[in-house]
C-alpha positions in Angstrom: -12.7 39.1 30.2 -13.7 35.4 29.5 -17.2 34.1 30.0 -18.2 34.3 33.6 -19.5 30.7 33.6 -16.2 29.5 32.2 -14.3 31.5 34.8 -16.2 29.7 37.6 -16.0 26.4 35.7 -19.8 25.8 35.7 -22.4 25.5 33.0 -25.1 28.0 32.2 -27.6 25.6 33.8 -25.7 25.6 37.1 -27.8 26.1 40.3 -27.0 28.8 42.8 -25.6 26.1 45.1 -23.3 24.8 42.4 -22.0 28.3 41.5 -21.3 29.1 45.2 -19.5 25.7 45.7 -17.3 26.3 42.6 -16.5 29.9 43.7 -15.5 28.8 47.2 -13.1 26.1 45.7 -11.5 28.5 43.2 -11.3 31.5 45.6 -9.4 29.4 48.1 -7.1 28.0 45.4 -6.2 31.5 44.0 -6.4 33.7 47.1 -3.4 36.1 47.2 -2.7 35.0 50.8 -2.2 31.5 49.6 -0.1 32.6 46.6 2.1 35.4 47.9 3.9 37.4 45.1 1.9 35.5 42.4 0.4 38.3 40.2 -1.3 35.8 37.9 -3.1 34.1 40.8 -4.1 37.5 42.1 -5.6 38.5 38.8 -7.4 35.1 38.6 -8.8 35.7 42.1 -10.2 39.1 40.9 -11.8 37.5 37.9 -13.4 34.8 39.9 -14.7 37.3 42.4 -16.0 39.5 39.5 -17.8 36.5 38.0 -19.3 35.4 41.3 -20.5 38.9 42.2 -22.7 38.8 39.0 -23.8 35.1 38.9 -24.6 34.9 42.6 -27.2 37.7 42.2 -30.4 36.5 40.3 -31.1 39.9 38.7 -27.5 40.5 37.6 -27.3 36.9 36.3 -30.4 37.4 34.2 -29.0 40.6 32.7 -25.7 38.9 32.0 -27.4 35.9 30.4 -29.3 38.3 28.1 -26.7 41.0 27.3 -23.3 39.7 28.5 -20.7 42.1 30.0 -22.4 44.9 28.1 -25.1 45.0 30.8 -22.5 46.3 33.2 -20.2 48.5 31.1 -22.1 51.8 31.8 -22.1 52.0 35.5 -24.2 48.8 36.0 -23.7 46.4 38.9 -21.0 43.8 38.7 -17.7 45.0 40.0 -17.7 48.8 39.7 -15.6 51.3 41.7 -16.8 50.0 45.1 -16.2 46.3 44.4 -13.9 44.5 46.9 -13.1 40.9 46.1 -11.9 40.3 49.7 -15.2 41.4 51.2 -17.0 39.1 48.8 -14.7 36.3 49.9 -15.4 36.9 53.6 -19.1 37.0 52.9 -19.1 33.8 51.0 -17.2 32.0 53.7 -19.3 33.4 56.6 -16.5 35.6 57.9 -18.5 38.8 58.0 -16.4 41.9 57.5 -13.8 41.3 60.2 -12.1 38.0 60.4 -13.1 34.7 62.1 -15.3 32.0 60.6 -14.3 29.8 57.7 -12.1 32.5 56.2 -9.6 32.2 59.0 -9.6 28.4 59.0 -8.0 28.6 55.5 -5.3 31.1 56.5 -4.1 30.1 59.9 -6.9 31.4 62.2 -9.7 29.5 63.8 -9.8 26.0 65.1 -10.3 22.8 63.2 -12.6 20.1 64.6 -11.2 16.7 63.4 -14.5 15.1 64.3 -16.6 17.5 62.2 -18.5 15.9 59.3 -16.8 16.2 55.9 -18.7 16.0 52.6 -17.5 13.7 49.9 -16.0 14.9 46.6 -18.0 15.1 43.4 -17.2 12.8 40.5 -17.3 13.4 36.7 -18.4 10.9 34.0 -18.3 11.8 30.3 -21.0 10.0 28.2 -21.3 9.9 24.4 -24.9 9.7 23.1 -26.5 9.5 19.7 -28.2 12.6 18.2 -31.6 10.7 18.4 -31.0 10.2 22.1 -30.5 13.9 22.5 -33.8 14.6 20.7 -36.0 12.0 22.4 -34.2 11.3 25.7 -33.1 7.9 26.9 -32.3 5.8 29.9 -28.7 4.6 29.9 -26.9 2.4 32.3 -23.4 3.7 33.2 -20.7 2.0 35.2 -18.0 3.9 37.1 -15.6 3.5 40.0 -16.0 5.3 43.3 -14.8 4.9 46.9 -17.0 3.0 49.3 -16.7 1.7 52.9 -14.1 -1.1 53.2 -15.8 -4.5 53.3 -13.1 -5.8 55.7 -12.9 -3.2 58.4 -16.3 -1.6 57.7 -14.8 1.8 57.4 -12.7 1.9 60.6 -9.4 1.5 58.9 -8.2 -0.8 61.7 -7.5 -4.5 61.8 -10.0 -6.5 63.8 -9.4 -6.2 67.6 -7.4 -3.0 67.3 -8.4 0.7 67.6 -7.2 4.1 66.6 -4.6 6.4 68.3 -3.9 10.1 68.1 -2.0 11.2 65.0 1.6 11.8 66.0 2.2 14.4 63.2 -0.7 16.8 64.0 -1.2 15.7 67.6 -4.8 15.0 67.1 -5.7 18.4 65.6 -6.2 17.1 62.1 -4.3 20.1 60.6 -0.7 21.2 60.3 0.6 24.8 59.9 2.8 25.8 57.0 4.5 29.2 56.9 4.6 31.2 53.7 6.2 34.5 54.1 4.2 36.5 56.7 1.3 34.1 56.7 0.7 30.8 58.5 -1.6 28.6 56.5 -3.4 25.7 58.0 -3.8 22.6 55.8 -5.2 19.2 56.3 -2.7 16.8 57.9 -1.4 14.5 55.2 -0.8 11.7 57.7 -4.4 11.3 59.1 -6.2 13.2 56.3 -7.8 15.6 58.8 -9.2 12.9 61.1 -6.8 13.5 64.0 -6.4 9.8 64.5 -4.7 6.9 62.7 -5.1 3.1 63.1 -2.7 1.3 65.5 -2.7 -1.6 63.0 -4.1 -0.5 59.6 -6.5 -2.8 57.8 -4.5 -4.7 55.2 -7.3 -4.5 52.6 -7.7 -0.7 52.6 -4.3 0.2 54.2 -6.0 2.0 57.0 -8.1 4.3 54.7 -11.4 2.7 55.6 -12.4 3.0 52.0 -12.0 0.8 48.9 -12.6 1.2 45.2 -15.9 -0.4 44.0 -17.8 -0.5 40.7 -21.1 1.2 40.6 -23.9 0.9 38.0 -26.7 3.4 37.9 -29.4 4.1 35.4 -29.2 7.6 34.1 -32.3 9.4 32.7 -31.3 11.6 29.9 -34.1 14.2 29.2 -35.0 15.3 25.7 -33.1 18.4 24.5 -29.7 17.8 26.0 -26.6 19.1 24.1 -22.9 18.6 24.2 -21.8 20.1 27.5 -25.1 19.5 29.3 -24.4 18.3 32.8 -26.7 15.9 34.6 -26.4 15.5 38.4 -26.9 12.1 40.0 -27.3 13.1 43.7 -25.3 11.1 46.3 -23.3 9.0 43.8 -20.0 10.8 44.4 -17.3 9.9 46.9 -18.6 9.1 50.4 -18.7 11.7 53.1 -16.6 11.2 56.3 -17.8 11.2 59.9 -21.4 11.6 58.9 -20.9 14.0 56.0 -23.0 13.9 52.9 -21.9 11.9 49.8 -20.7 13.9 46.9 -22.6 13.9 43.6 -21.9 12.4 40.2 -22.0 14.8 37.3 -22.5 13.2 33.9 -21.3 15.4 31.0 -23.1 14.9 27.7 -21.2 14.6 24.4 -23.6 14.3 21.4 -22.3 12.5 18.3 -22.6 14.2 15.0 -25.4 13.1 12.7 -25.0 12.4 9.0 -28.0 14.5 8.0 -28.9 16.9 10.8 -26.9 19.6 12.5 -28.0 21.6 15.5 -27.7 25.1 17.0 -29.6 25.6 20.2 -33.2 24.4 19.5 -32.9 24.7 15.7 -32.1 21.7 13.6 -30.5 22.3 10.2 -30.7 20.1 7.1 -29.6 20.4 3.5 -31.9 18.9 0.8 -31.3 18.5 -2.9 -34.0 19.3 -5.5 -34.1 18.9 -9.2 -34.0 22.0 -11.3 -37.5 21.3 -12.8 -39.0 21.5 -9.3 -36.9 24.6 -8.6 -38.2 26.3 -11.7 -41.8 25.2 -11.7 -42.4 24.7 -8.0 -43.8 21.6 -6.4 -43.7 19.4 -3.3 -40.8 17.4 -1.9 -40.4 14.9 0.9 -37.9 16.0 3.6 -36.4 14.2 6.6 -37.2 15.4 10.1 -36.3 14.0 13.5 -39.9 12.7 13.8 -40.1 11.2 10.3 -40.9 12.3 6.8 -42.7 15.6 6.1 -43.8 17.4 3.0 -42.3 20.8 2.0 -43.8 23.1 -0.7 -41.2 24.5 -3.0 -42.3 27.8 -4.7 -41.5 28.4 -8.4 -38.2 30.1 -9.0 -36.4 28.6 -6.0 -32.6 29.1 -6.0 -29.8 27.2 -4.5 -29.3 28.3 -0.9 -32.9 29.3 -0.3 -34.0 28.4 3.2 -37.4 27.2 4.5 -38.5 27.0 8.1 -40.5 24.0 9.3 -42.2 24.9 12.5 -42.0 22.6 15.5 -39.6 20.1 14.0 -36.5 21.2 16.0 -35.1 20.2 19.3 -37.3 20.0 22.4 -36.5 22.4 25.3 -34.9 21.0 28.4 -37.3 23.1 30.4 -40.3 21.7 28.6 -42.8 23.6 26.4 -42.6 24.1 22.7 -40.1 22.5 20.3 -37.7 24.5 18.2 -37.9 24.6 14.4 -36.1 22.9 11.5 -34.4 24.9 8.8 -34.2 23.4 5.4 -31.7 24.8 2.9 -32.1 23.5 -0.7 -29.5 23.2 -3.4 -30.5 22.7 -7.0 -29.0 19.6 -8.5 -27.9 19.9 -12.1 -28.4 16.6 -14.0 -25.4 14.7 -15.5 -25.1 12.1 -18.3 -28.0 13.5 -20.3 -29.4 11.7 -23.3 -29.4 13.3 -26.8 -33.1 13.9 -26.5 -32.7 15.6 -23.1 -29.9 17.8 -24.4 -32.0 18.8 -27.4 -35.0 19.6 -25.1 -32.7 21.8 -23.0 -31.3 23.6 -26.0 -34.9 24.3 -27.1 -35.7 25.6 -23.6 -32.6 27.8 -23.7 -33.8 29.4 -27.0 -37.2 30.1 -25.5 -35.6 31.5 -22.3 -33.2 33.7 -24.2 -35.8 35.1 -26.6 -36.7 38.8 -27.0 -38.8 39.1 -23.9 -36.3 38.1 -21.1 -37.0 40.7 -18.5 -37.7 39.2 -15.1 -36.9 35.6 -16.1 -33.4 35.6 -14.8 -33.4 38.0 -11.8 -30.0 37.0 -10.4 -28.3 37.3 -13.8 -30.0 40.7 -14.4 -28.9 42.0 -11.1 -25.3 40.7 -11.5 -24.9 42.1 -15.0 -26.4 45.5 -14.0 -23.7 45.7 -11.2 -20.9 44.5 -13.5 -21.8 46.2 -16.8 -19.0 48.8 -16.5 -16.5 45.9 -16.6 -17.9 44.7 -19.9 -17.6 48.1 -21.4 -13.8 48.1 -21.0 
C-alpha cells in the first residue's frame, strides 16, 4: 500500500485536525454509497480508512513514523481482522454506530439547516525559495487572490433596496436530492449554494454571490529548516466563511531551489571538495565551504578519492528547534594537467622511489585489487 500520508493527502507534519479534515473530505468523495458499483472507489475508501485508523491514533502514528507498515504486519493495530471502515466513517462523522448525525446528511438522511454557519475553503500557494532561505529562514511577502465580501452589496448579494426570497429550486431547504440506484443522496443546491435563499435582484458587481475576488498581500515567516514539501499554514487567510462560519486557511507549500554547491537530505548537507594529490598523500588542512562560512578540515595522509568526512553542527537546523544537523564532505583527488618538464621528471623520480623493492603497504588499494585479480593474470 502507498504511504499513509500520501493516501490522506497530508504531509508528515500535519496536525490531528488536518488529518481528520482531509479524511472526512476523501471518505465522503470515495464512499461506496456515493459511488455504487465502482470497485476502484471502494478500494480507495478502504485505503483511506486504513490510513486514518493509524494516523488518527497518536501511538499507532508514532510506530508508523518509525517502522512504516512493518509495525502492523504481525498482528499489530491498524486494520486487522476486526477493522470496519464504515464504523470508522460513522465515528469520524459523529454518527455513532447506528445512523443519524452527519453521516446521514451526506446520504439522504437528516435535515440540512440552510442558515447554519459554513466554514470557508482552504487555499494553496506554492512558493519557491533559495537554499539559504531554507537554512536561515526568511520573511517573504506573498500576493494571492481570494474571495472577500462584495464592496457594493456588503455581502448580501442584492441590489440596494431589494431583499432575498426563497430559492425556487430547493424550496428554501438549501439541498436537493439526487437518486443513485437504491440510494437518495442529498447535495448542496446549485442554485442557492446551500443558502436556501436567492436575491430578488442580484447585485450587478458580484452577480448575487455576495463575494468578489480581491488581491491579498501577507508577510510569511519561513522558519529555518524548511524543505521542499514543507507546508506553512496562515490561519484565516483562505476563503471567507458563510453565515458566521470561520474563514479557511492559506497553506503555503515550500519549493527549495537547488544550490550549486550544497545538496541536502533531511538535516544533513552534502558537499564535494577537490584536493590536490600532494595533500591527499601527505595530509594537511584545507578550507571548505559551509552554510555559515568557511571552515578548516584536516585531511589525513593517504586520503583517497571518495573518502568522506563529517563536520558536526554545520548541517540544516531542525524545524522543531534544538541542534543542527551535520555536513558531509566527500573529497576527490585532482590529478594535475599540463605539467612542466621539471614536474614530470620529479614525478618519474617519485614513481621510481614508490615502486622500489619495499612496496608493501604503500599502495593498499592496488595490493587489494591485484590480490583479488591475480588468477586472471595467471591465464
